[in-house]
LOKOL-820175 format. One line per 2 residues: number of its first residue (from 1); their letters; for each residue x, y, z of N, C-alpha, C, O, CB. Coordinates in steps of 0.05 Angstrom, whole numbers, plus 32768, in hexadecimal, padded with zeros to 4 digits. Atoms other than C-alpha are relative to their C-alpha. Glycine has a CB too. Layout:
BEGIN
NUM	a	X Y Z X Y Z X Y Z X Y Z X Y Z | ...
***
This chain:
BEGIN
1	mk	7FE6 800A 8006 7EA7 7DFF 8164 8014 8017 8002 800F 802C 7FF8 8000 7FF2 7FE4 | 7FEB 7FEC 7FFE 7EE7 7E25 8174 8012 7FFC 7FE8 801C 7FE6 7FE2 8010 7FFD 801A
3	vv	7FEE 8000 8017 7F11 7E38 8137 8013 8017 8004 800E 802B 8011 7FF0 8002 7FE5 | 7FEC 7FEA 8001 7F4F 7E62 812D 8001 800A 7FE3 8004 7FFB 7FD0 801D 7FF6 800A
5	lq	8002 7FF4 801A 7F4B 7E93 80F3 801B 8001 7FF2 802F 800A 7FFE 7FF3 801C 8001 | 7FE7 7FFF 8010 7F80 7E8D 80BC 8002 801B 7FF1 8017 8021 7FE7 8002 7FE9 7FED
7	qd	8001 7FE6 800E 7F6B 7ED0 809D 7FEA 8011 800D 7FD9 8006 801B 7FFC 7FFD 7FE2 | 8014 7FEE 7FF5 7F41 7F0C 80B0 7FE5 7FF8 7FF3 7FE3 7FF5 7FDB 8006 801D 7FFA
9	vk	801A 8006 800A 7EF7 7EFB 80AA 7FEE 8017 800B 7FEB 801B 8023 7FF6 7FE4 800A | 8011 7FE9 7FF9 7EC7 7F36 80A9 7FEB 7FF8 8014 7FDE 7FE3 8011 7FF3 800C 7FE7
11	sl	8014 8004 7FEB 7E9A 7F3A 80E6 8005 7FE8 8012 7FF3 7FE0 8022 7FE4 7FFE 7FF4 | 7FF9 8017 7FEF 7EBD 7EFF 8106 8019 8004 8010 801A 8000 8028 8002 7FE6 7FEF
13	gk	7FE7 7FFA 7FF1 7F04 7F12 8117 8018 8002 7FED 8016 7FFE 7FD5 8005 7FEA 8014 | 7FE7 7FFD 800F 7F4C 7F1D 8102 800F 7FE5 8000 8009 7FD3 800E 8011 8015 800E
15	kg	7FEF 8018 8004 7F80 7EEA 80EC 800D 7FF9 801B 8017 800A 8029 8016 8005 7FEB | 7FF3 800A 7FE8 7F99 7EBF 8126 7FED 8000 8018 7FF5 7FF6 802E 8017 8010 8007
17	tv	8013 7FFF 7FEA 7F5B 7ECA 8152 7FF1 7FE6 8002 7FEA 7FD9 7FEE 7FEC 8017 7FFC | 8010 8018 7FFB 7F38 7E8F 8172 7FE4 8009 8005 7FDF 8019 8017 800C 7FF0 8019
19	vd	801C 7FF8 7FFE 7EED 7E95 816A 7FEF 7FE7 8003 7FF6 7FD1 7FFA 7FF7 8011 7FE8 | 8014 8016 7FFD 7EB1 7E6A 817C 7FEA 8005 7FEC 7FDC 8019 7FED 7FF5 7FFE 801E
21	vk	8014 7FFD 8015 7E83 7E5F 8141 7FEE 7FE7 8000 7FF5 7FD3 800C 800D 8004 7FE4 | 8012 8017 8002 7E49 7E31 8131 800E 7FEA 7FEF 801D 7FF1 7FDC 7FE5 8008 7FF4
23	dg	7FF3 8016 800E 7E5E 7DEC 8118 7FFC 8001 7FE2 800F 7FFD 7FD2 7FF6 7FE5 800B | 8007 7FFF 801D 7E3B 7DF4 80D4 8010 8015 7FF2 8019 8011 7FDB 7FE3 8004 7FFC
25	fa	7FF1 7FEA 800B 7E5D 7E37 80C7 801D 7FF8 7FFC 8029 7FFE 7FE7 7FFD 8019 8011 | 7FE4 8009 8002 7EA1 7E19 80D5 8003 7FEB 7FEA 8015 7FED 7FDA 8009 7FF5 801B
27	rn	7FFE 8016 8013 7E95 7DD9 80AD 7FFB 8008 7FE3 8008 7FFE 7FD1 7FEE 7FE9 8008 | 8009 7FF9 801B 7E73 7DF9 8071 800E 8018 7FF4 800E 801B 7FDB 7FE3 8004 8000
29	fl	7FF5 7FE8 800B 7E97 7E3B 806A 801D 8004 8008 802F 8006 7FF7 7FF0 8018 8009 | 7FE5 7FF8 7FF8 7ED5 7E49 8094 8015 7FEB 7FFA 802A 7FF1 7FEF 8000 8005 801E
31	lp	7FEC 8015 8004 7EF8 7E06 8090 8005 7FF9 7FE2 801C 7FF7 7FDA 7FF8 7FE6 800E | 7FFB 8006 801D 7EED 7DF6 8045 800E 8016 7FF1 801E 8011 7FDF 7FE5 7FFA 7FF3
33	qk	7FF3 7FE9 800E 7F03 7E3C 8030 801B 8007 800D 8027 801B 8006 7FED 8018 8001 | 7FE7 7FFD 7FF3 7F40 7E36 805D 8003 801B 800D 8019 8027 800E 8017 7FFC 7FEC
35	ka	8000 7FE7 7FF2 7F2D 7E74 8083 8005 7FFB 801E 800C 800E 802D 7FE5 800F 7FFD | 7FFC 8007 7FE4 7F34 7E4F 80C5 8008 7FE3 8003 8005 7FD3 7FF1 7FE6 8006 8011
37	lr	7FF9 801B 7FF9 7F4F 7E11 80E6 7FF3 7FFA 801B 7FED 800C 802B 801F 7FFC 8002 | 800A 8008 7FE5 7F33 7DE9 8121 8014 8009 8015 802C 8008 8010 7FFB 7FE1 8001
39	at	7FEF 7FF5 7FEB 7F4E 7E06 8161 800D 7FEA 8011 8008 7FE7 8029 7FF1 8013 8012 | 7FF0 8014 7FF1 7F7C 7DCC 8174 801A 800C 8009 8022 8021 7FFE 8005 7FE6 7FEF
41	sa	7FE7 7FF4 7FF6 7FBD 7DD8 8199 8015 8001 7FE9 8024 8014 7FE8 800B 7FF0 8017 | 7FED 8000 8016 7FE6 7DC5 815B 7FFA 8016 7FEC 800C 8024 7FE3 7FFF 7FE5 7FF1
43	nl	8007 7FEA 8013 7FBF 7DF5 812E 8005 801B 800D 800D 802E 7FFF 7FE2 7FFE 7FF9 | 7FFB 7FE7 7FF3 7FC5 7E2C 8162 801E 8007 7FFE 8025 801E 7FFA 7FF7 7FFF 801D
45	et	7FE3 7FFC 8001 8011 7E23 8163 8008 8008 7FE3 8018 801A 7FE0 8010 7FE7 8008 | 7FFA 7FFA 801D 8014 7E24 8116 7FF8 801D 7FFA 8008 802B 7FEE 7FF1 7FED 7FEE
47	ie	800A 7FE5 8006 7FEB 7E64 8112 8012 8014 800E 8019 8029 8003 7FE3 8004 8009 | 7FEF 7FEE 7FF1 8016 7E84 8148 801B 8004 7FF3 8025 801B 7FF2 8004 7FF6 801D
49	kr	7FE6 7FFE 800E 8056 7E75 8122 7FFD 8011 7FE7 800D 8021 7FE1 800A 7FE4 7FF8 | 8006 7FF0 8019 8037 7E91 80E1 7FFE 801D 8007 8008 802E 7FF8 7FE7 7FF6 7FF2
51	lk	8004 7FE4 7FF9 8023 7ED1 8105 801B 800D 8007 801F 8024 8000 7FED 8001 8018 | 7FE5 7FF5 7FF9 806A 7EDA 8121 8010 8006 7FE6 801C 801B 7FE4 800F 7FED 8012
53	ls	7FF2 7FFC 801A 8088 7ED1 80DB 7FF4 8017 7FF1 8003 8027 7FE5 7FFF 7FE6 7FEF | 800D 7FEA 800E 8055 7F00 80BE 8007 801B 800C 800B 802E 7FFE 7FE1 7FFB 8000
55	aq	7FF9 7FE7 7FF3 8064 7F35 80F2 801D 8008 7FFA 8022 801F 7FF6 7FFC 7FFC 801F | 7FE4 7FFA 8006 80AF 7F2F 80E5 8002 800B 7FE3 8010 801E 7FDE 8011 7FE7 8003
57	as	8000 7FF7 801C 80A3 7F36 809A 7FF5 801C 7FFD 7FFF 802D 7FEE 7FF1 7FEC 7FEE | 800D 7FE5 8001 8076 7F72 80A5 8014 8015 800B 8015 802B 8001 7FE6 8000 8010
59	ee	7FED 7FEE 7FF4 80AB 7F92 80D1 8017 8006 7FEC 8020 801D 7FEA 800C 7FF5 801A | 7FEB 7FFD 8014 80E0 7F87 809B 7FF6 8012 7FE9 8005 8023 7FDF 8009 7FE5 7FF4
61	dk	800C 7FF0 8015 80B1 7FA5 8066 7FFF 801E 8009 8004 8030 7FF9 7FE4 7FF6 7FF8 | 8001 7FE5 7FF5 80A7 7FE2 8093 801B 800D 8000 801D 8025 7FF9 7FF4 7FFF 801C
63	kk	7FE5 7FF5 8000 80F2 7FEB 809B 8009 8008 7FE4 8014 801E 7FE0 8014 7FEB 800D | 7FF9 7FFA 801C 80FD 7FE8 8050 7FF1 8019 7FF6 7FFC 802A 7FE8 7FF9 7FE8 7FED
65	ae	8010 7FE9 8008 80C4 801A 8045 800B 801A 800D 800B 802F 8000 7FE3 7FFC 8008 | 7FF5 7FE8 7FF3 80E3 804A 8078 801A 8009 7FF2 801F 8021 7FEF 8006 7FFA 801E
67	df	7FE7 7FF9 800F 8127 8046 8054 7FF9 800D 7FE5 8006 8021 7FDE 8011 7FE7 7FFC | 8008 7FF6 801A 8105 8052 8011 7FF3 801C 8003 7FF7 802D 7FF2 7FEB 7FED 7FF3
69	ak	800C 7FE6 7FFB 80DE 808D 802F 8016 8015 8003 8012 802C 7FFA 7FEE 7FFF 801A | 7FEA 7FED 7FFD 8120 80AE 8043 800B 8007 7FE4 8011 801E 7FDF 8016 7FF5 8012
71	kl	7FF5 7FFC 801B 8139 80A5 7FFC 7FED 8012 7FEF 7FF6 8024 7FE2 8005 7FE5 7FF1 | 8014 7FF1 8010 80F8 80C0 7FDD 7FFF 801E 8009 7FFC 802F 7FF8 7FE5 7FF4 8003
73	ss	8002 7FE5 7FF6 80F7 80FE 800A 8017 8012 7FF6 8015 802A 7FF6 7FFE 8001 801E | 7FE9 7FF0 800A 813B 8113 7FEF 7FFF 8003 7FE1 800F 8012 7FD6 801A 7FF3 8008
75	ls	8002 7FFE 801D 8125 810B 7FA6 7FEB 8015 7FF8 7FDA 801D 8008 7FF8 7FE5 7FF4 | 8016 7FEF 800C 80FD 8139 7F79 7FFB 7FF5 7FE4 800C 7FE9 7FD8 8008 801E 7FFF
77	ct	8009 800B 8019 80D7 8127 7F3B 7FF7 8017 7FEE 7FE8 8029 7FF8 7FE9 7FEA 8004 | 8008 7FEB 8013 80CD 8152 7EFD 7FED 7FF5 7FEB 7FF4 7FE1 7FDE 8019 800E 7FF3
79	vs	8014 8008 8014 808F 814B 7ED1 7FFD 8017 7FED 7FF5 802D 7FF4 7FE5 7FF8 800E | 8003 7FEC 8015 8091 8171 7E90 7FE5 7FFD 7FF3 7FDD 7FE7 7FEB 8017 7FFE 7FEB
81	vd	801B 8001 800B 804D 8184 7E75 7FFD 8015 7FEA 800B 8029 7FEA 7FEB 8004 8015 | 8006 7FEC 8015 8031 81A9 7E38 7FED 8014 800C 7FDA 800D 801B 7FF4 7FF2 7FE7
83	vh	8011 7FEA 7FF5 8011 81EC 7E49 7FF6 8011 7FE9 8001 8010 7FD3 800F 8011 8015 | 800A 7FED 8014 7FE9 8220 7E23 7FF9 801A 800E 7FF6 801A 8027 7FE7 7FF4 7FF2
85	gd	8009 7FE6 7FF5 7FD7 8268 7E2D 8010 8009 8018 8028 800D 8017 7FE3 7FFE 8007 | 7FF4 7FF6 7FE7 7FE5 8280 7E73 800B 7FEA 8011 8004 7FE7 8029 7FEB 8010 8010
87	de	7FF4 8016 7FF2 800D 8243 7E87 7FEC 7FED 800C 7FF0 7FE4 8023 8013 800A 8016 | 8014 8013 7FF7 7FD0 8218 7E8E 8006 7FE5 7FF3 800C 7FE3 7FDC 7FE3 8009 7FF9
89	ly	7FFA 801B 800A 7FD9 81CC 7E87 7FEA 7FF8 7FED 7FD2 7FFF 7FF1 8003 7FED 8017 | 8014 800B 8012 7FB6 81A9 7E4E 7FEF 7FEA 800E 7FD8 7FE7 8008 800D 7FF4 7FE7
91	gs	800E 8015 7FF1 7FA3 8171 7E7D 8006 8004 801D 8003 801A 8027 8008 7FE3 7FF7 | 7FF7 7FFE 7FE4 7FB9 8162 7EC3 8015 7FEB 8006 8017 7FD7 7FF7 7FE7 7FFD 8014
93	vt	7FEC 8013 7FF8 7FF1 813E 7EE5 7FF4 7FED 8015 7FEA 7FF6 8029 801A 800F 800C | 800C 8015 7FEF 7FDA 80FD 7F05 8016 7FF0 800D 802E 7FF3 8007 7FED 7FEF 7FF0
95	aa	7FED 8012 7FF3 7FFB 80C8 7F30 800F 7FF0 7FEC 8026 7FE9 7FF0 7FF1 7FEE 8014 | 7FF3 8010 8015 800A 80A0 7EF1 8016 8010 7FF3 802B 8005 7FED 7FEB 7FF8 7FEB
97	hi	7FEA 7FEF 800C 8032 80DB 7ED4 8018 8001 8013 802F 7FFF 800A 7FF5 801C 7FFA | 7FEA 7FFF 7FED 805A 80E1 7F14 800F 7FE6 8002 8027 7FE6 8004 7FF5 8009 801C
99	as	7FF4 801B 7FFE 8066 8096 7F18 8012 7FFB 7FE8 8028 7FF0 7FEB 7FEB 7FEA 8001 | 7FF0 8004 8018 8080 8095 7ED0 8019 8012 8000 802E 800A 7FF6 7FF0 8004 7FE6
101	al	7FE9 7FEE 7FFE 80AD 80D1 7EDC 8014 7FF5 8014 802D 7FF7 8010 7FF7 801D 8009 | 7FEE 800C 7FEC 80CA 80AF 7F1A 800D 7FE7 7FF4 8025 7FE2 7FF9 7FF0 7FF8 8019
103	ea	7FF5 8018 800C 80D4 806F 7EF2 8017 8007 7FED 802A 7FF8 7FEB 7FEA 7FF0 7FF1 | 7FEA 7FF7 8011 80FE 8096 7EC0 8019 8006 800F 802F 8005 8005 7FF6 8018 7FF0
105	dg	7FE9 7FFA 7FEF 812A 80AA 7EFA 800A 7FE7 800F 801C 7FE9 801F 7FF9 8015 8014 | 7FF7 8019 7FF3 8130 8061 7F11 7FF2 7FF9 801A 7FFA 7FE7 8028 801D 8001 8004
107	vv	800F 8005 7FE8 80FE 8064 7F4A 7FE5 7FF3 7FF9 7FD6 7FFF 7FEA 7FFC 801A 8011 | 8019 800E 8008 80C5 8031 7F45 7FEC 8003 8017 7FF0 7FFB 802E 8006 7FE2 7FFB
109	le	8017 7FFD 7FEE 8083 8043 7F67 7FE7 7FF9 7FF0 7FE6 7FFE 7FD8 7FFE 801D 800C | 801A 8005 800C 803D 802C 7F58 7FF0 801A 8002 7FF2 8029 8015 7FF1 7FE8 800C
111	kk	800F 7FE7 8000 800D 8064 7F46 7FED 8001 8018 7FE6 8017 8021 7FF1 8003 7FE6 | 8013 7FFF 7FE9 7FDE 804F 7F7F 800E 8008 801A 8001 800F 802D 7FF3 7FE5 8003
113	qi	7FF2 7FF7 7FE8 8015 805F 7FB1 8003 801E 8001 8008 8029 8017 801C 7FF3 8000 | 7FFD 7FE3 8001 8017 80A8 7F9B 7FE4 800C 8006 7FD0 8006 7FF8 800A 8009 7FE4
115	vl	8019 7FF5 7FF6 7FE1 80CF 7FC0 7FFC 801C 7FF5 800B 802F 7FFE 7FFF 7FFF 801F | 8007 7FE5 800A 7FC3 810A 7F9A 7FE3 8005 8008 7FD1 7FF5 8001 8004 8002 7FE1
117	de	801C 7FF9 7FF8 7F85 812B 7FB8 7FF0 8006 7FE6 7FD9 7FFF 7FE4 7FFF 8018 8013 | 800D 7FFA 801A 7F76 8145 7F72 8017 8003 7FEC 802E 8009 7FF4 7FEF 801A 8001
119	pi	7FEB 7FFE 8014 7F9D 8146 7F30 800C 801C 8000 7FFE 8030 8006 7FF5 7FF9 7FE4 | 7FF2 7FE6 8000 7FD0 817E 7F29 7FFA 800D 7FE5 7FFD 8001 7FD0 8020 7FFC 8003
121	kk	8009 7FF2 8018 7FB8 81B2 7EF8 800F 801A 7FFA 8008 802A 7FE8 7FE3 8007 8002 | 7FF0 7FE7 8004 7FED 81EA 7EFE 801D 7FF9 8002 8025 7FE6 800F 7FF7 8015 8015
123	lg	7FE3 8003 7FFE 8037 81F2 7EF6 8008 8007 801D 7FFB 8017 802A 800F 8012 7FEC | 7FF7 7FFA 7FE5 805E 81F3 7F37 800E 7FE9 800D 8015 7FD5 8001 7FE9 8009 8011
125	iy	7FF3 8014 7FF0 807F 81CC 7F6E 7FEC 7FF5 8015 7FDF 8005 8023 801A 800C 800F | 8013 800D 7FEF 8056 819A 7F96 800D 7FEC 8012 801F 7FDD 800A 7FE9 7FF3 7FF0
127	di	7FF8 8015 7FEE 8062 816F 7FD3 7FEB 7FEB 8000 7FD4 7FF0 8008 8005 800B 801E | 8013 8015 8004 8041 812D 7FC5 8005 7FEA 8015 801C 7FE3 801A 8001 7FF4 7FE3
129	ev	7FFD 8015 7FEC 8033 80F7 7FF9 8000 7FE5 7FF1 7FF2 7FE0 7FDE 7FE9 8001 8014 | 7FFD 801A 800B 8048 80B0 7FE9 7FFC 7FEB 8016 8009 7FEC 802A 801C 7FFC 7FF2
131	dl	8005 8015 7FED 802C 8073 800E 8012 7FE8 7FF9 800F 7FDC 7FE4 7FE2 7FF7 8000 | 7FED 8016 8005 8064 803F 8014 7FF8 7FE7 8010 7FFF 7FD1 8009 801C 8009 8007
133	hp	8008 8015 7FED 8047 8015 804D 7FE9 800B 8010 7FE7 8024 8012 8019 7FF7 8013 | 8016 7FF5 7FF1 8009 801B 8078 8009 8013 8017 7FF9 8024 801E 7FF0 7FE9 800D
135	ev	7FF6 7FEF 7FEA 8034 803C 80AE 8016 8014 7FF6 801F 8024 8006 800B 7FF0 8016 | 7FEA 7FEF 800A 8067 8060 8081 7FF6 8010 7FE8 7FEC 8006 7FD4 8018 7FEF 7FF8
137	ka	8007 7FEE 8016 805A 809D 8055 8019 8011 7FFB 8029 8016 800D 7FE7 8012 8007 | 7FEA 7FEF 8007 808C 80C8 8030 7FF6 8018 7FF0 7FE0 8018 7FE5 8015 7FF0 7FEF
139	kl	8006 7FE8 8010 808C 810D 8010 8013 8001 7FE8 802B 7FFC 7FEB 8002 801A 8011 | 7FF1 7FFF 8019 80A3 8115 7FC8 7FFC 801C 7FF4 7FE5 8025 7FF1 7FF9 7FE9 7FED
141	kv	8002 7FE6 800D 80B2 8158 7FA7 7FFD 7FFC 7FE2 800D 7FEF 7FD6 8018 8012 8007 | 8006 8003 801C 8093 815C 7F62 8000 801C 7FF3 7FF1 802E 7FFC 7FE5 7FF1 7FFB
143	wv	7FFE 7FE7 800F 80A5 8194 7F31 7FEF 7FFC 7FE7 7FF5 7FEA 7FD7 801D 8007 7FFA | 8010 8000 8018 8070 81A0 7EFB 800A 8017 7FEF 8006 802F 7FF7 7FE1 8001 8006
145	vk	7FF3 7FEC 8010 8094 81C6 7EC4 7FF5 8000 7FE3 7FEA 7FEC 7FDA 801F 7FFD 8000 | 8008 7FFD 801B 8085 81DF 7E7E 8012 7FEF 7FEE 802A 7FEF 7FF1 8000 801E 7FF7
147	nn	7FF1 8010 8013 809A 81B0 7E46 800D 8012 7FEB 7FFF 8023 7FDF 7FED 7FEB 7FF2 | 7FF2 7FEE 8012 80CF 81D2 7E1C 8003 7FF3 7FE4 8016 7FFB 7FD5 801B 8006 800B
149	g	7FFD 800D 801A 80C4 81A6 7DDF 7FEF 800A 7FEC 7FEF 8001 7FD5 7FFC 7FE4 8002
***
């Protein structure tokens, strides 16, 4: 039976692909779970329209992410930390700390968007990568300074 996939199905194909599968697999798994539709001309047109709309929305998201990346690259973020002895941090600066410092400045980012290879454990200035979109990344300057409180 020929079906058109409504979503990506592992080891079968990507969304919008027409595939030939066994009748039982289509009837018992793909069709009831709405992962696919029968490959009729009407269903093919519907899927094609959805894919175009999805591509347009993705392009708009990418454009917004590029604009936000320009804004982020001109910003810097300051994280104040407690230190002891020879300016060693008591803990480490994580993505969550950076996200909350940015939020205090009015910039909202999820901590999973902030890419740290390892937590920051020393005072200094760091260039941190931020994932805004699968195709858009930005650099953010983070200052880790001693807390004067």
